[in-house]
N, C-alpha and C positions, 0 to 999 in steps of 0.2 A: 707262953700260953699255948696250949695244944688245941689244934683244930679237931672238929668232930670227924668221924670216920667217913662221912659222905664227901664225895668228890664232885666238882662241878662237871658239866657236860664237856667243856673244852678240855679240862684235864684228863677226863676219861678217854676222849678221842685222841688226844696226844699220846696217851699211854698205849692205846690199841694200835695206832698207826706208826708207832716207833719202829716196828719191824720193817717197814718200807723205808729203806735207807736212801734210795735214789729219788731225785725229783721226778724222773720219768714214771716211776711206779706210782707216785702220788698223783701225778697228772692223769694217768690211765685210770686210776681208781676214782678220781673225782669226775672224769668224763663219763665213766660207766654209771656212777651213782646219779649223775645229772640226767642221763638218757633214761634210766629206769624211772626216775621221778617224773620226767616229762611224759613218758608213756602212760604211767598211772594217772597223772593229772589230766590227761586228755580223754580219759574215759575207758580205759581198757578193762577196768573192773566191771563196769556195766556190761560191756560186750561179752565178757567171759561168763558172767553170772546170769544173763538173760537166756531164756529157753530158745526163743526164735528171734534173734536180732535181724533187723532189716539191713541189707547191704547198701541199698540206695532206693529212694522212693520214685517210682514212675507214676505220674498222675495222668488223668484223662486229658486228652488234647496234646499228648506228646511232650509234656514238660517233665523235667527231672528235678528232683528236690534232694539236695545233699543234707541240709539241716531240717530235721523233722520239726513240726510245729508244736510239739508237746514237750513239756519239761520232763515228762516221765519216759521219753523214748529217745534213743540215739542210734544213728546208723553207723556202719563201719566206715563209710566215707567221711562222716563227720569226725570220727576219732582220728583218722589220718590227717584231715585238714587242720584240725586244732593242734595236733602234735607238730605239724610243719610250722604253724604260726609260733608255737612255743620255741621250736628250734631256731627260728629266725630271731626271736627275741633274745635267746641265750647266745646266739652268735654275735648279735649286736652288743650285748653286755661284755662278752669276751673281747671283742675288738676294742671297746672303750677301755677296759681294764689294761689291755696290752699297750694301748696308746698312752695312757696315763702313767703306768708303772715303768715302762721302758722307753723313754723318749730319746732314742739315739739319733735318728734321722728325722729332721723336721718335716721333710716332704712325706715320708712314710706315716708320720704321726698325723699329718693333715688328712691323708687319704683314709687312715684308720678311723679317725673321728668322723669324717664325712659318711663313710659306709656304715659305721656303727649307728649313726643317727638315722640313716636311711633304713637299715634293717629294723631298728626299733620302731620307727614310724610305720613301716609296712606291717609289722607284726601287730602293732596297736590298732591300726585301721582294720586289719583282718579279723582280729578277735572281736572288735566292736561290731563289725558288720556281721560276723557270725552270731553274735549275741542278739542283734536286731532281727536277723533272719530266723532265729530260733522262735521268736514270739510273733512272727508274721504268719497269719493264716493263709492257706493256699488259695 
C-alpha cells in the first residue's frame, strides 16, 4: 500500500539535516536554533517593532523598575532578564539530559542532577517572580 505524498515533520527534518554528517554540526545547529528561539520568546519582537521602547523605568523617589506594570509594555532590561532565565532553564534541561543519557561516572551524574535541579528551580522562581512583578503596580 502506497503512502500519500505528504511527509511528517520528523521525516522532513531528517531529510533536510542529512547533509550534516557530524554530531558536532548537529549540536551547533541545535544550540543556535535554541538561542534564536529563546531570544524571540523573551520578547525581542516587541522591542524591535515598538517605536520608542523603554530601556528601564526610573520612578519618582529613586526606584528603578525592570518589569513594567503593563502587559502592553516591555523594557529592554526585561527582555534580557527573561532571556537569562530561559537560558538557565535550558542549561538545567541540558544537564539533566546529559546525566540521564550518559551515566559513566556516578559522582558526575550526581552533580549534574543536583545542578540541573538547582538551575531549573532558580529559573522557575525567576520566571514566576517576573510574572508577579509584571502585574504589580508601582
